[in-house]
N, C-alpha and C positions, 0 to 999 in steps of 0.2 A: 726543847720538847717538853711538853708537861708529863706528869705520872702515868705510867703504863704506855709511854711512847707516844702520846697524842700531842701533836703540836699546839701550841698556845695559838689563841687569835692574834692577828698583827694588829697595827693601828687602823689600816684602811678597812678591814673587815669588822672592826667594833664600829666604824664609822657608818658603814652601810647598812648594818643593823639597826643603828641608831637612827639614820634616815627611813628605813622602813618603819619604825615604830613611831616616828615622828610624823610619819605620812599618814599613817593608821590614825593617830591621834587627831591629825588636822581634819581628815575626813570625818571623823566623829564629832569633832568640835563644829565644823561646818553645818554637819547634818543635824545638829543638836541647835543650833543658833537659828538656822532658816526655819521660819514658819512652815507647817505642813501645807501641802499642794492642796488648793481647795477644789473639791470636785467640780467640773463644769455645770454651771445651773441650768437647768432644763428650762428652755422657752416655756413661758405661762402659755397654757391654752387659751386660744383666743375665745372671748366670750362669744355666744351667736346673737348677732345683731339683726333685728326686725328690719329687713330692707325698707327704705321709705316707700310707701305706697306709689306706684308709678302714677303719674298723672293721666286721667284719662282723656281721651282724643274727644274733641268737643263733639258731637252729633253734627254733622253736615248739614247745611240748610238745605231744603227740598228743592229740587229742579224746578225752576220757574215754569216750564213747559218741557213736555217728552212725549214722544210717540208711544202709541200704545196699540194692541192688537187690534187690527181692523175689523170691520162688522163682516159676517158672512157674504152681504150684498150691499149695495149701492143704495141709499137712501137721503132725501132731503126732505125738508120741513117735518122732522120727528118729533113725537113726545119722547121725553127721557126721563126716568127717576131710577132710584136706587133705594134698597132698604139695606139692613146690616149685612145681607148674604149675597145678594146680585144687584146687577145693573140691567136695565130693562130699555130697549129702544122699541117704539110701537109705531106702526104706519110710515107715513112719509110717501113722497113722491118715489117710484122706482125710476131706472133710466129712461123708461118710455112714456115719462111725465103722467102715469096713472096712480090714481090713489091705490094704497096697498094696505093689507091687512096684516101685513108680516109682524111677527114679534120675536125679536132677537133678546136672548137672556145670557149674561155672562156671569157665571161664576167660577170655575176654575178653567173653562174654556167656553167659547161662544158656542150656544144651541138655538135650535128653533124651539120657541114656545107655542103655544096654544094660540090660533090665529085670532085676531081682533075681530068682533062680530059684524064688522063692515069694512070695506075700504075707506081709509082716512087718511088725511094730511092736515097739517096747520093745527092738530089738536094738542093738548097740554096734558102732562102727567104730574102727580105728586104721590109721595107716600106720607100717610097718616096714620098714626099708630100701627105701624107696620103693615099696613094694609096699602097695596097699590091702586090708585084712581087714574082714569082717563076721561077727559071731558071735552066737548065739543069738537070743533075741526070743520073742516070740509071733506065731503064726499063726492068727489069728481064734479066739485063747483058748488054744491048745495051745502049752506052752514046747518050743522047739527047742534042740537041740545042734548044728546042722549049722553049719558054719564056711564062708565062702567067701572067694575072693581074685579079684581083678579084674587080670587079665594081657592085655594087647594088646587092649582092648576087649572082652574076654569073661570071664564069670566061671567059674572051676573050683574044686570042692568039694576042700578039704584034711582033715586029720584031725578028727573032730567032738568036741566036749566029752565028757567022760566024765558031766559032770552037766548036762542040759538045763537052760536058765535064761533068764528074760526080765528086764528091768529091771536089766540089770548092768553094770558098767563094764570097759572093754577098754583097756587101756594099753599101749603099747610102750615098752620100755627096753632097751638093750643086747643088741639081736639076738635078745630073747625077747617074747612077748605074753602078760600077764596078764590074765584073766577073773577078776572080784571081783564076791562079792555075788550080788543077782539071787534070784528064787523061782521054783518051780514049783507044780505043786497041791499036793505034801506041804510046802509052806512055803519060808521062806528057806533058801538054799543056803550052808551054811559053809565048805566047802573053797574055796579058791581054786585056779585052774589055769594052768599055765604052757606056753605053747607053743614049741617049738622047730622052726623051719622047716627046718633041715637034717635033721633025722630024720623032720619032719612027724609029731610026736608030741605030745600032751599029757600033764602030769604033774601030780599033785595037791600042793599046796604047803600050807603052814601056814593053818590055820583063821583067816578075818578074826575078829578079837576080839568084835566087835558084829554078828553076821550081820545084813543088811538089803538091802532091794532099793530101786530109785529113787536109787541114788547116783551120784555124780559122780565120773569119775575123772580123774586127771592124774599126770604125772611131775613131780619137784621136786628138784632138788640130788642127783640119783642116787638117788631114791626113788620108789617106786610108791605114789599116795596115792589116798585115797576121801574125799570130804566128803558130810555130810548123810545122808540116807535115812529108811526107816521100815520098819516101824511099831513104836513111836511116832516121829514127825519128831525128829532129833537133830541137835545142833551138834558132833558129833564129826568129827575130820579123821585119820583112821588111815593111817599110811605104813609100807611095807615096804621093808626093807634086803634087796635080794636075794641080796647076798653072804652075809650072816648068818642070812638066814630069820627075821629078828625084825622085831616090830612098835614102834613108837612113835607118839607124837601130836605133831601141831602144836596152836596153841593153837585153842581151840573158836570156831566162827563165832559172829559176834554175834546170829545168828537161826538158829533150827531149820528146816530146809527138806528137801523131797524132789522128785524130778523135774527137780533144776536142772542147770546145765551148770558145767564149772570147766575150767580150764586155768591156764597162765602165759603171761606175755607181757612184752617188754622186756628189756633189758639187766640190770636188776635183778631179774630173776626174780619178778615181781609175780604173786603167785596171786588169780585172778578167779572168784568163785563167784556166779552170776547166777540169779534167780527161782527157780521151784519153786512146792510148794503144800502144803498141811496134808494129814495122813494120811487125813482124811475127804473130802478133794476137795471142800471146802466154801469154801476159802479160797485166794487167789492170793498168793504171796510176791512184793512188789512191789519187792525190794530187791536191791543188788548189794554184796558184800562183797569188800575186797581187801586182801590181807595184805601188808605193808610191813615187812619186818625180822620183830619178832616181835610186831605188833598189827595187828589187824583194823580197818578202817573200815568204815562203809556208805554208800550214796548210792541215791538213788532209780532205779530201772531206767527206761530210755527207753521200752520196750515190754515192760511185765511179761509173763510167759509161764511157762509149765511145759512139761514133755515137749521139751527141747531138749539136744543135746549142743554144747559148744563146740569149734571147730576154729581151730587159728592158721593163719591164710591172709594173704597180704601184710603181714605184720609186726602183724597184729591178730586178736583173738579173734573169730570171726563165730559167730552164734546165727541160726539159719536155721529157720522154721517154728515149731511148738510152739502152745501154746494159750493164747489171751488171757484165759480165763476157767476157773475150776475145772473138773474132768472133761473135758468136749468143746467145743472152740472152735477147731477147727484154723485155723491162720493161715500166710500167705504171706510175714509180715514176716521181714526181715533186718536185723540191728543189728550192730555191731563195737564192741570194747572195746579201746582202744588205753592 
């Protein structure tokens, strides 16, 4: 017993106390030896990266041919042209084979325009400096020399052709109009005629090298050109240099045709010659020719026709009306070429 009667600690008690003290020291020792636990490192905020620009899809090529809104009524042997706002289809044979004075205008939708001053077929139209002109043609059989311009919704007569003619080509270039080819009772008309709006006068130009009718006119790289024609049907493409008053030729068409339509489309100035028929009016030409560079190619025509004139409208060449069979079969179809 210890003083005051308290028992003294036994050996086992002393050992337990020592172990508890040693354990505490061991814990403190280990805690002191171990490095402090590092706080978890926060993930770096991702820097905003500019997404690589998405490659733009290439502009799809234009459809070679497509169907468009048809005319309000069937017509063939029409005159067609377009300004920056509207497409015009003038005259032509109606389904009863009569010359028509109808005028159809497409802006947002087809509408009827002011009637042409006389019933007409096989006339030709062109736009020059924003003004629509229609020249020549046949009026129930008789060749005409009258020329009219459409101003502010009304037709006004301008100077007449020196040589009445129908089935001609009319082409506008550098502030002049060129009337080329065509025929009358005496046969094919050889002299071309050049119209100066400032003087309101026509002057005769150099003869067409191979006079013919039912030919298709277009301007191409500063030249006034005509393709095909009859009789007989030809593959010729003749071009006039207005400055030199000389004729040259483009490569021949891949097929002979007459009563076709022609024009130039696209940034590469691709020439398109579409449709037509044979000189005996017994066979329809069902092909479209395209001149790229110095070589022609041919493809099937979506709606084969003759008696059409191509007009550049909304960056495509439009063919409206025409005949879907040799001779007479007036159509209201409209197609376009790109």
